[in-house]
N, C-alpha and C positions, 0 to 999 in steps of 0.2 A: 414434658411438663405439659406443653401446648395440647397434647394427645389429652391428656387427663381435662382439658376443659370443652374438649367435645362433649365426652360424658357427662361431663356436670353439668354443663348446657340443656344435654338433652332431658337428665333428668328436673332438673330443677324446672327448667322456662317451659316444660310439656304440658302441666295440668294433673289433675289427680288421674284421669280417666286414662286406662293402656290402651284404648279402641281408638279415639277420636283427640287429634290433638287441636286444640285450639287456634284461631287466627294468631299469628305472633304480632301484627297488626297495631290491634286491640290491645295489647299486654303493655301499659306503660313502662314495666321495670326492662322489657325485650328492648323497646324505641330508647331509654334512656342509656342504655348500654352501647347501641351501635354507635347513638350520636357520642359517647364518651373518645368512645374507638377511633370513630372519622377524626373527630375532632385532635386527637393525638399523635394522627399518623400524618397530621395537615402540619404537625406543630416542627418549627424552623430553630427550636432554642434546647433541644437537648434528642439527640441521637440513639442513644438507649431506650427512651421512650418510644419514638418512632418505631424503631426494631422491635420492640414488645407487642406494640398493640397492632402493626401488622402483620405479624406472624398470630396473632389470635384471631384477628379477623378473617384468617386462610383458615382457619381449623372450626368455626362456627358450621354447626348441622346447618341442612338446607333449608327446614323451616324457619331458621331465622336470618339466612341469607336471603330465599325469595322475596320477601317483601322490600328488602334495602337493597338490592343488589345494583341498580343503577349508581347509588352513592358510596356503595363500599370499592365498587370497581373504581368509580371516579379518583377517589383517595388515594386509594394506590398507584391508581397510572399517574395523578397528579405528583408522588410522592419520588416516584420515578428520574423526574425531570431533576435536571441537574441547576441549580441556581448559587450565585455565587456564595450563598449563605451555606449552601450544602454539598460544595464541590468534594469535598474530602467525604463524604458521607458512603461512600459504598456498599459498606454493610447495610444502612439501610436501604437502599436499592434492591440489594440484593433479595433483603428479607421481605419487600414488598412485591417482586417478581415470584417469588415462591410462593407466597401468599397467593398472587392471580393462579397461580399452575393448583394450586390448592383446589382453589373455587372452580377450575375449571376442570377438574375431577369430581369434585361434592354434585356440581349441576349436570353431571355429563346424559345422566336419563334426561333431563328438562332441555338439551340443546335444540334451536327450532322451536322452541317454547317461551320459557320465560328468562332462558338464555339466548339472547336472538344473535342473528348475523353481525348486528351491528355492534356489539358485547366481543365477539370472538374477534373483528376485524380491529377492533381496537387495542385490546390483547396481543394481538400479532403486530400490530405497529410498535408497542411497548417493546415488545421482545425483540424486535428487528433493530429498534434503535437500540436495545441495550445490549446489542451485539459490537457496539460502536464506540464503548465506553471503557476508557484507557486510562483512567485517572491514576498517577503516582504522586505519592509521596514517601515520607523517608522508607517507608517499608517495602516499598518499590513498588509493583505494577497491581495496586489494589483493583483495578478494574478489573481483572481477572474473575474474582468472585461474581460480576455483574455479567457478566458475558459466558460463565458458566451457568449461571442459572438460567440466561436467557435460552441457551440452547435446550439446558431441560426444556425449558418451559415450551418450547416450539416443537420438541417432542412430542411432548403430553397432549399439546391440542389439535395437534397435526393428526396423530391417531385417533381423538375420541372423533374430529371431523371427519377423517376418512369414513368410520363407521356409523356416524349421524346424521353428517350434514354436508358430503360430498361434495356436493357443488356450489360450496363455498372456496373451494379449494381451484382456481383458474389456474391456467398456465403459467401467468405472469407471476402470481403469489406463491407457487411454488418453486417457479425460479428464484425469486429473491431468498424465500428460506431454503433454498437445498445451495447456491451460491454464497448467502450469507455463513451455512455453518459449514461447508469446503473451506473459505477463506479462515476458519477458526483452524481449521485440520491442519493448515499450515505455518499457522505461525506459532513465535517463540515461545509463548506460557506453554509450559508441558502440561499441564493438567487438563485446561480446554483443547490442544487439541487431540490427546486423546479421547476427549468424551467425544469431542466433534466427530473422530473419526468413525468412533461406532455407530452413533447415532447416524451419519448419514450413511453408515452400510446398510442400518437397519432398514430405511427409508426405502431403499431397493426390494429389501425382500419381504415387503411388510404382507403380513395377510389379515384384511382385505387390503388390495393393491393401493397406493397412493396413486391420485386421478392427475393425469398431467404431468407427468414427470417428463422432462425434456432430455433427447436422446436416452432412452433407458435403456435401449441395446446396446449403446456403448459402453454406458454404466455399467452393465453387467458384466460385459465384457472386462473393462479396466479393476471392477471389484467379482470375482468368482465366487459362488458361498464356500467351497469346498475348503477354497487357498483362507478366504476371509475370516472363516471361524476359527481358526488356528492362529491366527495373527496376532500378533503382538502391536498395540495399538500405540502402547505408549513409545516405541521405538520407531525415530525418524526415519532412520533407513532401511525399517518398511513401509512405512506408509507414504513417505514421499515420492518415490518414485510410480505410485500409483495417482497421487492425487495433482501430480503436475502434469499428467496427461490431460486433466480435464482443462487445461489453457486451449486445449485443439475446438473445445465446444463452444461455442460464441456464448451461451446463458452464464457460463461460468468464467469464461476467461479473467473478464476485469478483475473478481475478489481474489481469485485463485493466484494472478500476479500480482495485486496487490497485498496479499497475505504473504506470499514468497520474495517478496521485495522485504519486507518488512522481518523476516525470518534468519536468522543467523545460520539457519543449517540448509539454508535451500540451494545453492551454488552448484553443489555438484550435480543433483538431481535434474536441475532445471537447464544446464547444460547442454549436460548431457542429452537431454531429450530435445531440445532446440536444435543441436547438430544433428540428431536421425531424423528429424523432421525437414531440415533444410537439405539434407543429404537424398529424402525420398521426395519431397514436394518445390524444392528450389527455394527463390528470394521471396514466392509469396507469401510463406509462414512467417518467415523473422519481417517482413513488410508487417503483416498485422500485427506481431508481438511488439515491434517498435511503436506504432500506433497507438497501442492502448498504455504503453510505459509512456509514452507523452502526453496520453490524459491523466493517468493517475498523477505525475507531476505535476501539471496544471492545475489538477484539481485541488492538489493539497499542499499550493505554494502558502509559504512562510508556514507551514505546519513541522514541526520538526520531528516529530514522532514516525514521520512517511519521511522526509528530504531528505536526513541525516541518514537511513539506512539506504534511501534513493540513490545518495553520490555513492556509497559503499558499493551498490548492486553493479552503478555503470561503470564502476572502474572493471569491478569483474568481467563486467560484460564485454569491455574492450577488449583485456588480457586474453579474451575467452577463442577470442576469434570470431565468433558469431555474427559479428557487424560485419565483414570482410565485405559481404556482398551491400552490404547498404553504401558502404564507404566508396564502394567502385560504381556505385549506380548513379545517372547523373540526373536520374529525374528522383533521385529522393534528397526532400528537404530535413529529412530526421535529425542529421549534423548540426545543422544551422540552429533549429527549433531549441533542441534540447539544450543548444551553448547559450541561448537567450536565456531560457529560465534559471539556469547554474550561475547565471549575471544578475539576474533578478533576485534569485535566492542569498545568495551571498552579501548584494548589496548593501552596505548598514549596519551587517552583521558583525555583534561583539562575542560571540561564540566562539572561541581560537578553536576548542576541537572539530566544528561544525566546519570554520575554513580549513583546516588543516585536510577536512575528506574535500573538501571544493577542489583545493588546491591540485590534490591527487586526481582527480577527475579534468581538471582544466589542463592539466600535462597530456591527458589521453588526444589531444587533439591538435597538437603540435604534428601529430604523423600523417594529417589528413591529406594535404595538397599533390604531393607527389604520388602517391600511392595512386591515387584519383587519376591524375595527370598521364600517370604510364598509363593505369586503363584505358582511356580515351585516345589515347595518340594512337596504341597499338590496334585498336578495335576500330577506330576513323579515321584516323588522320593517317596511318602509315603508307599508303597508296598515295597519299600527297607531299611526303619529305624526298628530300635525297638520300643518298647511301649513307655519307657521313651521319645523318642525323638518326638513321633507322639504326646504326650502330651505336650512337649513343643511347637510346632507345632501349636496346637488347640486352646492354651491360650496365641499366637500371641508374646509369651520371648524366642523365639530364634533367638541366634545372629548368625551372618556370621563365628566370631572368634572360639564361640563354637563349629558351626556346623564343621568348618576345624580343630581343634584340635581333636574331638572327634568321626567323622564319614568318614572320609575323607577314608580311609581303603574298607570301606562297600562294595563297588560293582565300577565295572568300569563306571556302566552308573552316578554314581554320581559325578566320574572325569568330565565327559563329561558336562554332564550339572552344575557342578561347574562352569568350564570355561565360561560356556554361563552367570554366575550369575555376573562373574568377570571381564567381558565387562561390564557388567550394572553399577556394583560395583563402578567399576571407576569413575564413573558420579560423584557421591558423594563426591568423594576424590579430584575430580577436582576442584569440586568447594568449599571447603572447604579451598584448597591452593589457587584459585584465592579471598577467601574473605579475608582470612591471609594477603595477600600482602595489601590488600587493609583496614588493620586495620594498616599497617605503610605507610599510603598514605601521602604525604607532606600537605595537607589540615586537618586541625584539625578536619572539622566539617566531613569530609568523613568517615576517622578514628572513629569517634563518632556513626556517624550513622549507619555503617559498624557492631559496635559491639551492636547497639539496636535491629539493624534489627536482626541477628544472635542470639543476646538472645531470641527475642522474635518466633522466628522461632525454635529453640532448645526447646522452652516453651511447643509448639505442638506437633514438629515432629522428637524430640531429639531420641525416640525409635527406630523409623524408619530409624533414620544415621548409619554410620559406625562406629562413636563415641560408646566406650566399655560401658554397661550400667554402671560399677563402675567410670567410670573416668566422667558422663556426670554432676552429681553436682557441681563439681571441675570445669569443660570447664566453666558451667553457672557463678559459683561464680567470676571467672576470671574478667571474660567478665564484669559482673555489676559492682565488685570492684573499678576494674581501671580507671582511670582516663583519658581516650583517647584523651584528649586534652593535654597533657602534649608534649614535645618534641619526634619527631622521637627516637633519641639516648635515649631516657627514656622509651619508650612502648616495643622498640624492644625485649630486652629479654623479658619481659612478653608476647609477641607474639610468639615467639620462643617458649616459656616452654607451652605457649596454643597450640600447635602441636604439640609436646608432648603427649601433653594429649587426643587429638582429632585422635592421632594414622595416623595426617600428614605427608609429609618432610617438610621439614624449607623452604621457600623460600629462592634462593640465587640472587643476584642484576646480570642482565646479565654485564657482561664484556662489555666494550666499546671498538668498533673497531679503531685500531689505525691505 
């Protein structure tokens, strides 16, 4: 339908002569048409009207676009901005992006002239922002339409600029384009990831070459042409093992990690890759990954689209064993910092299912102290200890409280390292206190889920927790025998007794400010 508008416009507005086209700026009918389309594109009362007029602007012939290019591009870019009135209008944003992509193709021969560098950069900004549209409604992830259109737009504009104005494509801009597309290639929505994978691969082997691609040699090894020509880009099992390798390339690390965290199908590929990197490069690689994970979590606090998958990712990360070196690293504060973010995220949370995911992660922290203590004692304090203590360490039966009571005065070295341990040891105590708070949550389902998960965790990792060995059985008995679906008033005294058995402080409600 809209392709017919192109032919009609050429025929109707060209004038009577076949040789010379008149100046469209001097034709009142042309100006009236453009003004109407631009006005309707910016309208916030009817989405269908905006969609139709955006697509119509996109198919106008070049002689009509040139005199009005600034107004047309501005109106289309403006219509992609999410406002309270248009937050659910993902289709209109998609059609505006389609129109901008079409205009780029129509104006290809004028790139660097009437289609200026400023136009190109503004459109790039719109496309890159479009990759962050994750709007949801009852139909699901409707933002995927916008992301898909933006990936196509980035491909079209980048290939045109490579041919006509390559100096625009700085290394910083190229990195943003490729990392944004790589993120889409590993995220959960099937259509964008298949398209994004193909586009990313096409950039590597484009002719003429796209300038300023960082780590081009490494990318060509990860995506060999002969293999990728036959690759099934719709298959996560085929594409994820390749894209996960981009984590080791700094310009792509953040975006690829963000995409993998939000994806439901990335765990196996990611943890397999991390284990191979740890084996070959040691703790350095896992430290980098932890730093990026922390930054992603910190950047997206209270954004459920990121933080809920982040909880599930962290739970799997602990179970994978990839964090063992970090847990044992006396210089790393990743565990403590990530626990702080989890506490901040679940504070005041009313989403039951988000809380359950948070509880699962919190239970992972009860295993931290004695694993770390064992490492420190064996590697740093062993020479300072007497034979009985060394035997206890070797049998992994040595407890924090025993160490403090029997060996604190052995050496000044011990006091120094105990300070390091106590910092880490706080992690277990903080997690137990947070779980104790949730044992008296107003929702009975949350109380029951907390007790069940804590019981399961203590069953597996209780010996590694701060809970005294002689109290562990009593703690587990209280957790299993209590009906946590009773009222909060009934379970609170039991919870308080449980805190005493675990050796943690009893939570006290914060006083409301008057």
